[in-house]
C-alpha positions in Angstrom: 0.8 -15.5 -19.0 -1.3 -15.8 -22.1 -3.6 -13.7 -24.3 -6.5 -15.0 -22.1 -5.5 -12.1 -19.9 -6.8 -9.5 -22.3 -9.1 -6.9 -20.9 -12.8 -6.9 -21.7 -13.6 -5.1 -25.0 -16.0 -2.7 -23.2 -13.1 -1.4 -21.1 -11.1 -0.7 -24.2 -13.9 1.3 -25.8 -14.8 3.1 -22.6 -12.5 6.1 -23.0 -12.3 7.8 -26.3 -9.2 9.9 -25.7 -7.0 12.4 -27.6 -3.8 11.0 -29.1 -0.7 10.9 -26.8 1.5 14.0 -26.7 -1.4 16.3 -27.4 -0.2 18.6 -24.6 3.5 18.4 -25.1 3.8 19.4 -28.8 5.5 22.7 -29.3 7.4 22.9 -26.0 6.4 22.9 -22.3 6.6 20.2 -19.7 7.3 16.6 -20.4 4.2 14.9 -19.1 4.8 11.4 -17.7 1.9 9.2 -16.5 2.9 6.9 -13.7 0.4 4.1 -13.6 -0.1 0.5 -12.8 -2.4 -2.4 -13.7 -2.9 -3.3 -10.0 -3.2 -1.2 -6.9 -0.8 -1.5 -4.0 2.4 -1.8 -6.0 4.0 1.5 -4.8 3.0 3.8 -7.7 2.4 6.9 -5.6 5.5 6.2 -3.6 7.5 6.1 -6.8 5.8 9.3 -8.1 6.6 11.3 -5.0 10.2 10.2 -4.6 10.9 10.5 -8.3 9.7 14.1 -8.2 12.1 14.8 -5.3 15.0 13.2 -7.2 14.2 15.2 -10.4 13.9 18.4 -8.3 17.3 17.8 -6.9 18.6 17.7 -10.4 17.3 21.2 -11.1 14.1 20.3 -12.8 10.9 22.2 -12.2 8.5 19.4 -11.2 4.8 19.2 -10.5 3.0 16.0 -9.4 -0.7 15.9 -10.1 -2.8 13.4 -8.2 -4.8 12.1 -11.1 -6.5 9.4 -9.1 -9.6 11.6 -8.8 -11.8 9.3 -6.8 -9.3 7.7 -4.4 -6.5 10.2 -4.1 -3.7 9.5 -1.5 -0.7 11.6 -2.6 -1.5 13.9 0.3 -1.2 10.9 2.7 2.2 9.9 1.4 3.5 13.5 1.6 1.8 14.2 5.0 0.0 17.3 3.5 -3.3 18.7 4.6 -4.5 20.8 1.7 -7.2 23.4 2.1 -7.8 23.6 -1.6 -7.8 20.6 -4.0 -8.4 19.9 -7.7 -12.0 19.4 -6.8 -12.3 23.0 -5.8 -10.6 24.1 -9.1 -13.0 21.9 -11.1 -16.1 23.4 -9.3 -14.8 27.0 -9.7 -14.4 27.6 -5.9 -10.7 28.2 -6.1 -8.1 29.1 -8.8 -5.5 26.7 -10.0 -2.8 28.8 -8.4 -4.4 28.5 -5.0 -4.5 24.7 -5.3 -0.8 24.2 -6.1 1.3 23.7 -3.0 5.0 22.9 -2.2 5.8 19.5 -1.0 8.7 18.3 1.1 11.5 17.8 -1.4 10.8 21.2 -3.1 8.5 20.1 -5.9 4.9 21.3 -6.5 1.8 19.2 -6.1 -1.8 19.5 -7.1 -3.8 17.3 -4.9 -7.2 15.7 -5.5 -10.0 15.2 -3.0 -10.5 11.6 -1.9 -13.9 9.9 -2.0 -15.3 12.1 -4.8 -17.8 9.7 -6.4 -18.6 12.2 -9.1 -15.1 11.8 -10.5 -15.2 8.0 -10.7 -16.7 8.4 -14.2 -15.4 10.3 -17.2 -18.1 12.8 -18.0 -17.6 15.5 -20.6 -17.3 18.1 -17.8 -14.5 16.1 -16.1 -12.7 15.7 -19.5 -12.8 19.4 -20.2 -11.8 20.5 -16.8 -8.9 18.1 -16.8 -7.7 19.3 -20.2 -7.9 22.9 -19.1 -5.8 22.3 -16.0 -3.1 20.4 -18.0 -3.0 23.1 -20.7 -2.5 25.7 -18.0 0.3 23.8 -16.2 2.3 22.7 -19.2 4.2 26.0 -19.8 5.1 26.4 -16.1 7.2 23.2 -15.5 9.9 21.0 -17.0 8.2 17.8 -15.8 4.6 17.0 -14.9 4.1 13.6 -13.3 0.5 12.3 -13.4 0.0 9.9 -10.5 -2.9 8.0 -12.0 -5.2 5.5 -10.5 -4.6 1.8 -11.0 -6.3 -0.3 -13.7 -8.0 0.5 -17.0 -11.0 2.6 -16.0 -12.0 5.4 -18.4 -10.7 8.1 -15.9 -7.3 6.4 -15.7 -7.0 5.9 -19.4 -7.9 9.5 -20.1 -5.3 10.7 -17.6 -2.7 8.6 -19.3 -3.7 9.8 -22.8 -2.6 13.3 -21.8 1.0 12.2 -21.2 3.7 11.8 -23.8 5.3 9.0 -21.8 4.0 6.2 -19.7 5.8 4.6 -16.8 4.2 1.4 -15.6 5.0 0.4 -12.0 4.8 -3.3 -11.2 6.1 -5.8 -8.7 7.4 -9.4 -9.4 4.1 -10.8 -8.1 2.2 -12.7 -10.8 -1.1 -10.8 -10.2 0.8 -7.5 -10.6 2.4 -8.6 -13.9 -0.9 -10.0 -15.2 -2.6 -6.7 -14.6 0.4 -4.7 -16.1 0.1 -6.8 -19.3 -3.6 -6.1 -19.5 -3.0 -2.3 -19.1 -0.2 -2.3 -21.6 -2.4 -4.1 -24.2 -5.1 -1.5 -23.8 -2.6 1.4 -24.2 -1.3 -0.2 -27.4 -4.7 -0.9 -28.9 -6.7 2.2 -27.7 -4.1 4.9 -27.6 -1.8 3.5 -30.3 1.2 3.6 -28.1 4.4 2.3 -29.6 6.2 1.8 -26.4 5.7 1.9 -22.6 8.4 2.2 -19.9 8.5 0.0 -16.9 10.0 0.0 -13.4 9.9 -3.1 -11.2 9.4 -2.2 -7.5 10.2 -4.5 -4.6 12.7 -6.5 -6.7 14.3 -9.3 -4.6 17.6 -9.5 -6.4 19.6 -7.3 -8.8 18.7 -8.1 -12.4 15.2 -9.5 -11.5 13.4 -6.5 -13.0 15.3 -6.7 -16.3 14.5 -10.4 -16.6 10.8 -9.8 -15.8 10.7 -7.1 -18.4 12.2 -9.4 -20.9 9.6 -12.1 -20.2 6.8 -9.7 -20.4 8.2 -8.4 -23.7 8.1 -11.9 -25.1 4.4 -12.1 -24.3 3.7 -8.7 -25.8 5.7 -9.7 -28.9 3.4 -12.7 -29.4 0.1 -11.1 -28.8 0.3 -7.3 -28.9 1.2 -5.4 -32.0 1.2 -1.6 -32.5 -0.7 0.2 -35.2 2.4 -0.1 -37.4 2.3 -3.9 -37.0 5.4 -4.0 -34.9 5.5 -5.6 -31.4 4.7 -3.3 -28.5 8.1 -2.2 -27.1 8.6 -2.4 -23.3 11.5 -0.2 -22.1 13.1 -1.3 -18.8 13.9 1.9 -16.8 15.2 0.2 -13.6 14.5 -1.8 -10.5 13.7 -0.6 -7.0 14.9 -3.2 -4.5 12.8 -4.5 -1.6 14.0 -2.4 1.2 12.7 -2.1 4.8 13.5 1.6 4.8 10.6 2.1 2.3 7.9 0.8 4.7 9.4 2.9 7.5 9.3 6.0 5.4 5.7 5.3 4.3 4.6 4.7 7.8 6.2 8.0 8.9 4.6 9.7 5.9 8.1 11.0 4.8 9.8 10.9 1.5 12.4 8.1 1.3 14.9 10.5 -0.4 14.7 12.8 2.7 14.3 10.1 5.4 17.0 7.6 4.3 18.7 9.1 1.2 21.5 6.5 1.1 19.4 3.3 1.4 19.2 1.0 -1.7 15.7 2.0 -2.7 16.5 5.7 -2.5 19.6 5.2 -4.6 17.6 3.2 -7.2 15.0 6.1 -7.5 17.9 8.5 -8.0 19.2 6.3 -10.8 15.7 6.3 -12.3 15.6 10.1 -12.2 19.0 10.2 -13.9 17.7 7.9 -16.7 14.5 9.9 -17.2 16.5 13.1 -17.3 19.1 11.8 -19.8 16.5 10.1 -22.1 13.4 12.3 -22.0 14.2 15.8 -20.7 15.8 18.8 -22.3 18.9 19.7 -20.3 18.4 22.6 -17.9 20.4 25.7 -18.5 
């Protein structure tokens, strides 16, 4: 892994975004963007099951499908929404009408799939997205933004509205390469000081921490924050490779409901515990 993996400069300049934490200053929900450099690493699976785990701990949680063009949170949760974020953006429905309860007890705001008009970050999309987030922040303890993969302007703008970023990767070299590229953009464009990481499909205990350490070494050499310090990568946990995951996904069920005692489900519960203890205000 070398600095030759850097994203194209045009990608870094494509999304002029507000500074991180814009929507979480002065109280309200902790907004966490769950993202990845590469598709197919289990990002939406993590978002949905993490929401269920946090809800079990007494948190008021909403997952917003921020992959505006290729949304699939509804598929993972086996939901068939009549109203989506697209209807809110176009004024056909209210925000309240678009929020539905998911299995696991948390709320979701689903996006319509195949919406070509949302594949680009227009001023209208920016303003509509900001208005939605501002309306939701006072109502929840945690808002998880299930973003698209990569470094498109829509993805980067979605991430910019979060106070914390959780990068999901797998041990595969292509996944790690794309994760590095995404982290570098977040450091340079959004002036992030740190990013959190979870390694999905880990083969052995400790693999994720070792991978995080290796990636941190590369970041230390090539990626500095605005203050001149190395970009800090915080290891949040590993989710082991587990056949129960594929079974739950194929059944379109939450793993935490389908097989709550399996290794991957226990790992997600540990991730929720770590997020709660480090990022969230204790519930009354």
